[in-house]
Wavefront OBJ file of the C-alpha trace (Angstrom):
o trace
v 99.094 100.199 83.703
v 102.061 101.192 81.668
v 105.123 99.053 81.112
v 108.135 99.234 83.515
v 110.326 102.154 82.826
v 114.195 102.226 83.105
v 114.065 104.781 85.885
v 111.557 103.044 88.226
v 112.264 101.326 91.360
v 110.724 98.189 91.582
v 109.624 95.556 94.444
v 108.531 91.850 94.335
v 105.979 90.624 96.753
v 106.015 86.774 97.067
v 102.734 85.235 98.636
v 102.077 81.912 99.889
v 98.304 81.164 100.353
v 98.020 79.171 103.710
v 95.656 76.191 104.135
v 95.030 75.125 100.682
v 96.125 71.558 101.281
v 93.986 71.466 104.566
v 91.028 72.988 102.495
v 91.497 70.344 99.517
v 91.789 67.402 102.137
v 88.857 68.514 104.694
v 86.225 69.799 102.319
v 87.366 68.751 98.832
v 88.670 70.381 95.784
v 85.752 72.653 95.447
v 86.688 74.293 98.758
v 90.297 74.623 97.634
v 89.516 76.192 94.297
v 87.131 78.514 96.154
v 90.049 79.483 98.450
v 92.398 80.092 95.392
v 89.621 82.262 93.787
v 89.017 84.147 96.807
v 92.555 84.748 97.483
v 93.096 86.156 93.985
v 90.288 88.345 94.337
v 91.851 89.737 97.639
v 95.042 90.354 95.937
v 93.355 92.067 92.966
v 91.680 94.343 95.429
v 94.660 95.078 97.746
v 97.162 95.584 94.614
v 94.794 97.524 92.706
v 97.509 99.772 91.281
v 99.088 97.049 89.262
v 98.018 94.346 86.684
v 101.276 92.247 87.589
v 99.962 89.693 89.672
v 100.983 86.153 88.703
v 100.137 82.547 90.060
v 103.674 80.849 90.100
v 102.606 77.480 91.850
v 99.625 75.726 93.391
v 99.580 78.164 96.306
v 102.298 80.648 95.409
v 101.720 83.984 93.744
v 104.027 87.041 92.881
v 103.219 90.786 92.501
v 105.626 93.288 90.848
v 105.015 96.713 92.266
v 106.390 100.088 91.134
v 108.374 101.407 94.112
v 110.554 100.111 96.904
v 109.757 97.595 99.540
v 108.731 100.194 101.991
v 106.366 101.448 99.207
v 104.466 97.974 99.423
v 103.589 97.965 102.998
v 100.295 99.807 102.738
v 99.133 97.395 99.995
v 100.152 94.462 102.248
v 98.298 95.861 105.219
v 95.262 96.349 102.990
v 95.694 92.829 101.966
v 95.642 91.469 105.549
v 92.428 93.402 105.996
v 90.745 92.204 102.946
v 91.774 88.720 103.733
v 90.281 88.880 107.321
v 86.950 89.378 106.030
v 86.929 87.172 102.879
v 84.171 84.531 102.797
v 82.675 81.917 100.615
v 80.686 78.901 100.708
v 83.467 76.809 102.298
v 85.877 79.615 103.307
v 85.787 82.235 106.093
v 89.001 84.377 106.109
v 92.010 84.132 104.229
v 95.679 83.840 105.482
v 98.353 84.631 103.077
v 102.016 84.691 104.110
v 104.278 87.118 102.082
v 107.679 88.462 101.871
v 108.792 91.608 99.846
v 111.996 92.747 98.414
v 113.074 95.789 96.391
v 115.704 96.688 93.942
v 117.828 99.651 94.034
v 118.595 98.791 90.212
v 115.923 100.976 88.705
v 113.827 99.186 85.976
v 115.515 95.683 86.601
v 113.550 93.273 88.636
v 116.002 90.505 88.172
v 118.209 91.130 91.282
v 114.773 90.988 93.448
v 113.380 87.757 91.820
v 116.766 86.061 91.953
v 116.690 86.470 95.766
v 113.894 83.629 95.982
l 1 2 3 4 5 6 7 8 9 10 11 12 13 14 15 16 17 18 19 20 21 22 23 24 25 26 27 28 29 30 31 32 33 34 35 36 37 38 39 40 41 42 43 44 45 46 47 48 49 50 51 52 53 54 55 56 57 58 59 60 61 62 63 64 65 66 67 68 69 70 71 72 73 74 75 76 77 78 79 80 81 82 83 84 85 86 87 88 89 90 91 92 93 94 95 96 97 98 99 100 101 102 103 104 105 106 107 108 109 110 111 112 113 114 115 116
């Protein structure tokens, strides 16, 4: 992946991993760690076009994509599909809530990120 070019439209996807506290409280931190790792793997597979995937909190992630918010929709559908089939020792299926916003200011992600 190359760096952000000045003429690019950009979008930011904010993701929230559902059920992390419940997994930790019910099955222990091994289950919570497994959930985070499986969710991250699902994100890497779904957003295969970018290496700009960031964990920004305990159960919160962000992805910066080239293109508009509409361009992000196929990747989000793929994320839902991949997460539904995700399995581990403790985890069967992953649920991730997300929101996406795009910037019309090409090459500048600040207006998008500042929405959150």
